[in-house]
KEKOLGU-332948 format. One line per field, with one value per residue: residue number from 1; x, y, z of N, C-alpha, C in turn. Coordinates in nm, 2 decimals. Last residue first. Example, Ala and Ser with C-alpha at 12.3 -4.5 7.8 and 13.67 -1.06 7.14 Angstrom:
2
i	2  1
nxx	1.28  1.32
nyy	-0.22  -0.57
nzz	0.71  0.78
caxx	1.37  1.23
cayy	-0.11  -0.45
cazz	0.71  0.78
cxx	1.29  1.32
cyy	0.00  -0.33
czz	0.79  0.78
//
This chain:
184
i	184  183  182  181  180  179  178  177  176  175  174  173  172  171  170  169  168  167  166  165  164  163  162  161  160  159  158  157  156  155  154  153  152  151  150  149  148  147  146  145  144  143  142  141  140  139  138  137  136  135  134  133  132  131  130  129  128  127  126  125  124  123  122  121  120  119  118  117  116  115  114  113  112  111  110  109  108  107  106  105  104  103  102  101  100  99  98  97  96  95  94  93  92  91  90  89  88  87  86  85  84  83  82  81  80  79  78  77  76  75  74  73  72  71  70  69  68  67  66  65  64  63  62  61  60  59  58  57  56  55  54  53  52  51  50  49  48  47  46  45  44  43  42  41  40  39  38  37  36  35  34  33  32  31  30  29  28  27  26  25  24  23  22  21  20  19  18  17  16  15  14  13  12  11  10  9  8  7  6  5  4  3  2  1
nxx	-7.26  -7.41  -7.48  -7.74  -7.71  -7.74  -8.06  -8.26  -8.33  -8.18  -8.03  -7.78  -7.84  -7.89  -7.65  -7.47  -7.54  -7.71  -7.90  -7.85  -8.00  -8.05  -8.29  -8.35  -8.16  -7.95  -7.72  -7.76  -7.73  -7.46  -7.33  -7.51  -7.52  -7.35  -7.53  -7.74  -7.96  -8.04  -8.29  -8.37  -8.64  -8.80  -9.09  -9.29  -9.33  -9.29  -9.01  -8.97  -9.02  -8.81  -8.59  -8.65  -8.61  -8.33  -8.24  -8.28  -8.04  -7.89  -8.00  -8.03  -8.34  -8.62  -8.73  -8.99  -9.15  -9.38  -9.63  -9.87  -10.05  -10.05  -10.03  -9.76  -9.67  -9.79  -9.65  -9.39  -9.41  -9.52  -9.31  -9.10  -9.20  -9.20  -8.94  -8.82  -8.95  -8.90  -8.78  -8.53  -8.44  -8.33  -8.12  -8.06  -7.93  -8.10  -8.35  -8.70  -8.82  -9.07  -9.21  -9.30  -9.55  -9.58  -9.76  -9.77  -9.72  -9.78  -9.53  -9.29  -9.12  -9.25  -9.26  -8.89  -8.65  -8.61  -8.84  -8.89  -8.70  -8.81  -9.05  -8.93  -8.83  -9.06  -9.21  -9.00  -9.07  -9.13  -9.35  -9.49  -9.69  -9.89  -9.86  -9.70  -9.64  -9.30  -9.08  -8.89  -8.87  -8.76  -8.92  -9.06  -8.90  -8.96  -9.21  -9.18  -9.04  -9.03  -8.73  -8.53  -8.38  -8.06  -7.76  -7.51  -7.49  -7.58  -7.86  -7.93  -7.89  -8.08  -8.32  -8.29  -8.32  -8.58  -8.74  -8.72  -9.01  -9.12  -9.34  -9.49  -9.64  -9.77  -9.71  -9.75  -9.51  -9.36  -9.42  -9.47  -9.65  -9.53  -9.69  -9.94  -10.07  -10.40  -10.41  -10.48
nyy	10.73  10.78  10.55  10.56  10.65  10.43  10.46  10.45  10.29  10.08  10.14  10.19  10.44  10.61  10.59  10.69  10.96  11.05  11.27  11.43  11.67  11.88  12.03  12.29  12.54  12.70  12.54  12.43  12.67  12.72  12.48  12.28  11.93  11.75  11.54  11.39  11.61  11.75  11.88  12.03  12.12  12.28  12.33  12.62  12.86  13.10  13.11  12.90  13.04  13.21  13.06  12.98  13.23  13.26  13.04  13.00  13.04  12.82  12.53  12.26  12.09  12.05  12.09  11.99  12.11  12.03  12.08  12.25  12.45  12.71  12.94  12.98  12.76  12.82  13.06  12.96  12.81  12.96  13.14  12.98  12.88  13.13  13.21  13.00  13.08  13.33  13.19  13.02  13.04  12.86  12.97  13.17  13.38  13.54  13.33  13.29  13.19  13.02  13.07  12.80  12.57  12.29  11.99  11.78  11.42  11.17  11.18  11.28  11.09  10.89  10.93  10.94  11.05  11.16  11.28  11.43  11.62  11.76  11.86  12.02  12.22  12.33  12.42  12.48  12.42  12.25  12.03  11.93  11.71  11.71  11.55  11.29  11.23  11.10  10.95  11.13  11.19  11.02  10.86  11.03  11.02  10.78  10.84  11.05  10.93  10.58  10.48  10.54  10.84  10.83  11.02  11.18  11.38  11.60  11.51  11.54  11.82  11.92  11.83  11.98  12.24  12.22  12.17  12.19  12.08  12.05  11.87  11.87  11.69  11.66  11.41  11.15  11.05  11.15  10.97  10.64  10.43  10.12  9.81  9.66  9.38  9.29  9.16  8.88
nzz	-8.72  -8.49  -8.24  -8.02  -7.68  -7.41  -7.22  -6.93  -6.73  -6.63  -6.40  -6.52  -6.66  -6.43  -6.31  -6.48  -6.49  -6.18  -6.04  -5.73  -5.51  -5.23  -5.02  -4.98  -5.18  -5.21  -5.23  -5.48  -5.64  -5.60  -5.69  -5.92  -5.91  -6.19  -6.42  -6.49  -6.35  -6.04  -5.85  -5.55  -5.33  -5.06  -4.86  -4.77  -4.66  -4.83  -4.85  -5.02  -5.25  -5.25  -5.30  -5.55  -5.69  -5.67  -5.83  -6.10  -6.23  -6.25  -6.37  -6.37  -6.27  -6.14  -5.84  -5.63  -5.33  -5.09  -5.05  -5.27  -5.28  -5.15  -5.28  -5.30  -5.46  -5.70  -5.76  -5.78  -6.01  -6.21  -6.24  -6.31  -6.56  -6.70  -6.70  -6.87  -7.10  -7.23  -7.54  -7.72  -8.05  -8.34  -8.61  -8.81  -8.72  -8.62  -8.46  -8.38  -8.07  -7.92  -7.58  -7.39  -7.28  -7.07  -7.01  -6.75  -6.78  -6.86  -7.10  -7.22  -7.29  -7.42  -7.68  -7.75  -7.76  -8.02  -8.08  -7.86  -7.88  -8.10  -7.97  -7.77  -7.94  -8.05  -7.83  -7.54  -7.19  -6.89  -6.72  -6.42  -6.23  -5.91  -5.67  -5.54  -5.21  -5.12  -5.16  -5.25  -5.51  -5.71  -5.83  -6.01  -6.22  -6.36  -6.43  -6.61  -6.82  -6.88  -7.04  -7.19  -7.33  -7.45  -7.42  -7.42  -7.26  -7.39  -7.40  -7.12  -7.11  -7.28  -7.15  -6.91  -7.05  -7.14  -6.90  -6.61  -6.41  -6.11  -5.93  -5.60  -5.32  -5.00  -4.75  -4.68  -4.68  -4.49  -4.27  -4.34  -4.13  -4.00  -4.10  -3.90  -3.76  -3.62  -3.29  -3.11
caxx	-7.16  -7.48  -7.38  -7.68  -7.75  -7.65  -7.94  -8.18  -8.40  -8.25  -8.18  -7.79  -7.81  -8.00  -7.78  -7.44  -7.57  -7.61  -7.93  -7.81  -7.97  -8.01  -8.24  -8.34  -8.28  -8.08  -7.73  -7.76  -7.85  -7.56  -7.33  -7.43  -7.60  -7.37  -7.43  -7.63  -7.96  -7.96  -8.24  -8.32  -8.53  -8.75  -8.97  -9.26  -9.34  -9.43  -9.09  -8.95  -9.11  -8.96  -8.61  -8.65  -8.75  -8.44  -8.20  -8.39  -8.13  -7.88  -8.00  -7.90  -8.26  -8.53  -8.71  -8.86  -9.13  -9.24  -9.55  -9.76  -10.08  -10.02  -10.17  -9.83  -9.63  -9.83  -9.79  -9.42  -9.36  -9.60  -9.45  -9.09  -9.15  -9.33  -9.03  -8.79  -8.95  -9.01  -8.81  -8.64  -8.41  -8.45  -8.14  -8.15  -7.84  -8.04  -8.24  -8.58  -8.78  -8.95  -9.20  -9.27  -9.47  -9.60  -9.64  -9.84  -9.66  -9.82  -9.64  -9.39  -9.06  -9.24  -9.36  -9.05  -8.68  -8.50  -8.80  -8.98  -8.70  -8.69  -9.06  -9.01  -8.74  -8.95  -9.26  -9.07  -8.98  -9.13  -9.24  -9.49  -9.56  -9.86  -9.99  -9.69  -9.75  -9.42  -9.20  -8.87  -8.93  -8.67  -8.83  -9.13  -8.90  -8.82  -9.18  -9.25  -8.97  -9.13  -8.84  -8.59  -8.46  -8.20  -7.84  -7.54  -7.44  -7.44  -7.79  -7.93  -7.80  -7.92  -8.27  -8.29  -8.21  -8.48  -8.72  -8.67  -8.89  -9.11  -9.23  -9.49  -9.52  -9.79  -9.68  -9.86  -9.62  -9.35  -9.48  -9.38  -9.65  -9.56  -9.56  -9.90  -9.98  -10.29  -10.46  -10.38
cayy	10.72  10.82  10.64  10.49  10.68  10.52  10.37  10.52  10.41  10.07  10.11  10.07  10.32  10.59  10.53  10.55  10.89  11.04  11.14  11.41  11.54  11.86  11.91  12.21  12.45  12.77  12.62  12.35  12.59  12.82  12.52  12.39  12.04  11.80  11.65  11.37  11.50  11.76  11.75  12.04  12.02  12.26  12.27  12.50  12.76  13.05  13.21  12.87  12.93  13.27  13.14  12.88  13.16  13.36  13.06  12.97  13.15  12.91  12.67  12.31  12.19  11.96  12.17  11.96  12.14  12.01  12.10  12.16  12.34  12.59  12.89  13.07  12.77  12.70  13.06  13.07  12.75  12.85  13.20  13.04  12.79  13.05  13.29  13.01  12.94  13.31  13.31  13.02  13.07  12.91  12.89  13.07  13.27  13.59  13.42  13.25  13.31  13.00  13.10  12.94  12.61  12.43  12.07  11.88  11.55  11.20  11.11  11.38  11.22  10.87  10.99  10.89  10.96  11.08  11.20  11.31  11.53  11.69  11.77  11.91  12.15  12.28  12.32  12.53  12.42  12.38  12.04  12.03  11.73  11.73  11.61  11.38  11.22  11.21  10.89  11.08  11.29  11.14  10.80  10.97  11.14  10.81  10.73  11.07  11.04  10.70  10.46  10.41  10.77  10.83  10.92  11.08  11.25  11.60  11.52  11.41  11.72  11.94  11.79  11.84  12.21  12.26  12.07  12.29  12.04  12.15  11.87  11.91  11.74  11.68  11.54  11.24  10.99  11.20  11.11  10.74  10.50  10.26  9.89  9.73  9.48  9.28  9.25  8.99
cazz	-8.82  -8.62  -8.31  -8.13  -7.81  -7.49  -7.31  -7.04  -6.76  -6.75  -6.38  -6.44  -6.74  -6.56  -6.25  -6.47  -6.61  -6.27  -6.11  -5.85  -5.55  -5.36  -5.06  -4.88  -5.15  -5.21  -5.11  -5.36  -5.64  -5.56  -5.55  -5.91  -5.88  -6.04  -6.39  -6.56  -6.43  -6.15  -5.91  -5.69  -5.37  -5.19  -4.88  -4.85  -4.58  -4.81  -4.77  -4.89  -5.24  -5.24  -5.16  -5.45  -5.68  -5.59  -5.69  -6.01  -6.24  -6.12  -6.41  -6.32  -6.35  -6.22  -5.96  -5.68  -5.48  -5.14  -4.93  -5.24  -5.34  -5.07  -5.25  -5.23  -5.32  -5.62  -5.74  -5.67  -5.89  -6.15  -6.20  -6.18  -6.45  -6.67  -6.64  -6.72  -7.05  -7.15  -7.46  -7.65  -7.91  -8.27  -8.49  -8.83  -8.77  -8.73  -8.46  -8.48  -8.15  -7.99  -7.74  -7.41  -7.38  -7.06  -7.10  -6.82  -6.74  -6.73  -7.04  -7.16  -7.23  -7.27  -7.62  -7.78  -7.64  -7.95  -8.18  -7.87  -7.77  -8.12  -8.08  -7.74  -7.86  -8.14  -7.91  -7.65  -7.30  -6.95  -6.82  -6.53  -6.29  -6.05  -5.72  -5.65  -5.32  -5.13  -5.12  -5.10  -5.43  -5.66  -5.73  -5.90  -6.14  -6.32  -6.34  -6.48  -6.74  -6.87  -6.94  -7.22  -7.22  -7.49  -7.37  -7.53  -7.19  -7.36  -7.53  -7.19  -7.02  -7.31  -7.30  -6.92  -6.96  -7.23  -7.01  -6.70  -6.51  -6.22  -6.00  -5.74  -5.42  -5.15  -4.80  -4.67  -4.78  -4.62  -4.28  -4.33  -4.26  -3.98  -4.08  -4.03  -3.74  -3.75  -3.42  -3.14
cxx	-7.21  -7.36  -7.43  -7.58  -7.67  -7.70  -7.86  -8.08  -8.36  -8.35  -8.25  -7.95  -7.84  -7.97  -7.89  -7.59  -7.57  -7.64  -7.82  -7.85  -7.93  -7.97  -8.18  -8.27  -8.26  -8.19  -7.87  -7.77  -7.85  -7.70  -7.44  -7.45  -7.50  -7.47  -7.44  -7.52  -7.82  -7.94  -8.16  -8.27  -8.50  -8.65  -8.93  -9.11  -9.31  -9.44  -9.23  -9.00  -9.09  -9.06  -8.75  -8.67  -8.76  -8.57  -8.31  -8.36  -8.28  -7.97  -8.00  -7.88  -8.12  -8.46  -8.60  -8.84  -9.00  -9.24  -9.41  -9.70  -9.98  -10.07  -10.16  -9.97  -9.72  -9.79  -9.84  -9.57  -9.39  -9.54  -9.53  -9.24  -9.17  -9.30  -9.16  -8.89  -8.94  -9.03  -8.92  -8.67  -8.52  -8.39  -8.28  -8.19  -7.93  -7.98  -8.20  -8.49  -8.68  -8.91  -9.07  -9.25  -9.44  -9.50  -9.69  -9.72  -9.74  -9.76  -9.66  -9.52  -9.17  -9.17  -9.34  -9.13  -8.83  -8.56  -8.67  -8.92  -8.77  -8.66  -8.93  -9.01  -8.80  -8.86  -9.14  -9.10  -9.05  -9.03  -9.23  -9.35  -9.57  -9.71  -9.98  -9.83  -9.73  -9.51  -9.34  -9.00  -8.95  -8.75  -8.75  -9.04  -8.97  -8.82  -9.05  -9.23  -9.05  -9.06  -8.93  -8.71  -8.54  -8.27  -7.99  -7.64  -7.47  -7.39  -7.63  -7.85  -7.81  -7.85  -8.14  -8.25  -8.20  -8.34  -8.60  -8.64  -8.84  -8.99  -9.23  -9.35  -9.55  -9.67  -9.72  -9.84  -9.74  -9.46  -9.47  -9.45  -9.56  -9.56  -9.62  -9.77  -9.94  -10.21  -10.36  -10.42
cyy	10.69  10.84  10.66  10.60  10.61  10.53  10.47  10.42  10.48  10.18  10.08  10.04  10.19  10.47  10.51  10.50  10.74  10.95  11.12  11.28  11.54  11.72  11.91  12.07  12.36  12.68  12.69  12.43  12.51  12.76  12.62  12.44  12.16  11.91  11.67  11.48  11.49  11.62  11.78  11.91  12.05  12.16  12.26  12.46  12.63  12.91  13.17  12.97  12.89  13.17  13.18  12.94  13.06  13.29  13.14  12.98  13.13  13.03  12.75  12.47  12.21  12.06  12.08  12.02  12.08  12.03  12.09  12.18  12.22  12.46  12.76  13.03  12.86  12.70  12.94  13.07  12.84  12.82  13.09  13.11  12.87  12.94  13.22  13.11  12.96  13.17  13.28  13.14  13.08  12.93  12.94  12.97  13.15  13.47  13.45  13.38  13.28  13.11  13.07  12.96  12.77  12.49  12.20  11.96  11.66  11.33  11.15  11.32  11.30  10.99  10.98  10.97  10.90  10.98  11.11  11.22  11.41  11.59  11.70  11.81  12.01  12.19  12.26  12.42  12.49  12.38  12.16  12.02  11.83  11.75  11.64  11.42  11.32  11.19  10.99  11.01  11.22  11.22  10.90  10.90  11.10  10.91  10.75  10.96  11.06  10.82  10.59  10.39  10.64  10.77  10.95  10.97  11.15  11.46  11.51  11.41  11.58  11.84  11.81  11.79  12.06  12.23  12.10  12.19  12.15  12.12  11.96  11.91  11.78  11.74  11.55  11.39  11.07  11.15  11.16  10.88  10.62  10.33  10.03  9.80  9.53  9.41  9.24  9.05
czz	-8.97  -8.73  -8.44  -8.19  -7.90  -7.62  -7.38  -7.11  -6.90  -6.78  -6.51  -6.43  -6.65  -6.63  -6.35  -6.39  -6.57  -6.38  -6.21  -5.91  -5.70  -5.41  -5.21  -4.90  -5.03  -5.18  -5.09  -5.23  -5.51  -5.56  -5.52  -5.76  -5.86  -6.02  -6.24  -6.53  -6.51  -6.22  -6.03  -5.73  -5.52  -5.21  -5.03  -4.84  -4.65  -4.74  -4.74  -4.79  -5.08  -5.20  -5.15  -5.32  -5.57  -5.59  -5.60  -5.86  -6.14  -6.12  -6.27  -6.34  -6.28  -6.32  -6.02  -5.82  -5.52  -5.29  -4.97  -5.10  -5.33  -5.15  -5.19  -5.19  -5.24  -5.49  -5.65  -5.66  -5.78  -6.02  -6.15  -6.14  -6.31  -6.57  -6.61  -6.63  -6.91  -7.08  -7.36  -7.55  -7.83  -8.11  -8.43  -8.73  -8.82  -8.80  -8.60  -8.46  -8.25  -8.09  -7.80  -7.57  -7.37  -7.17  -7.10  -6.88  -6.81  -6.67  -6.91  -7.11  -7.17  -7.21  -7.46  -7.68  -7.65  -7.84  -8.12  -7.99  -7.79  -8.00  -8.11  -7.85  -7.80  -8.05  -7.99  -7.74  -7.41  -7.06  -6.90  -6.60  -6.41  -6.10  -5.87  -5.69  -5.42  -5.23  -5.10  -5.06  -5.28  -5.57  -5.67  -5.79  -6.00  -6.20  -6.28  -6.39  -6.61  -6.78  -6.94  -7.13  -7.28  -7.38  -7.44  -7.49  -7.31  -7.32  -7.49  -7.31  -7.08  -7.23  -7.33  -7.05  -6.95  -7.16  -7.10  -6.82  -6.61  -6.31  -6.11  -5.81  -5.54  -5.21  -4.96  -4.72  -4.77  -4.71  -4.42  -4.35  -4.25  -4.11  -4.07  -4.00  -3.88  -3.72  -3.51  -3.27
//
């Protein structure tokens, strides 16, 4: 009798790419008072249903990434390609990002058009990505949206094939994050 192997899941043959709205993710973690304790790429690998990840991108501005690295360490960007928009100073002295969402959309649609993936996971709660998700599906690709520490907005959930949430308690239970120390 021959050796028997478990059947291979068809999803394991599908190529996936992950597109992270970094600024949105950083805000969700801040609002939940969490610091990542695990590599972000490793966490996100658990969210693609066993598909083969071809590439991960994180979109933000340098100032926001620098702040995120002080809170989460280099694990926030390991194994992830970083794409930077512009940080524009405002009259109030704050920095406002420009072009970050446009860069994410451009890469998302481009990679779908040239069939670099079968499945795209967008990590964001920004409903501005609804139309981009539709364009990706026009190219025959499947789409997913992942919301971290909050629910997926209804418009995003309706625009994608799969919506999922990575709640605060899951991040804590899996030791992927810890409650940020109080700054009293």
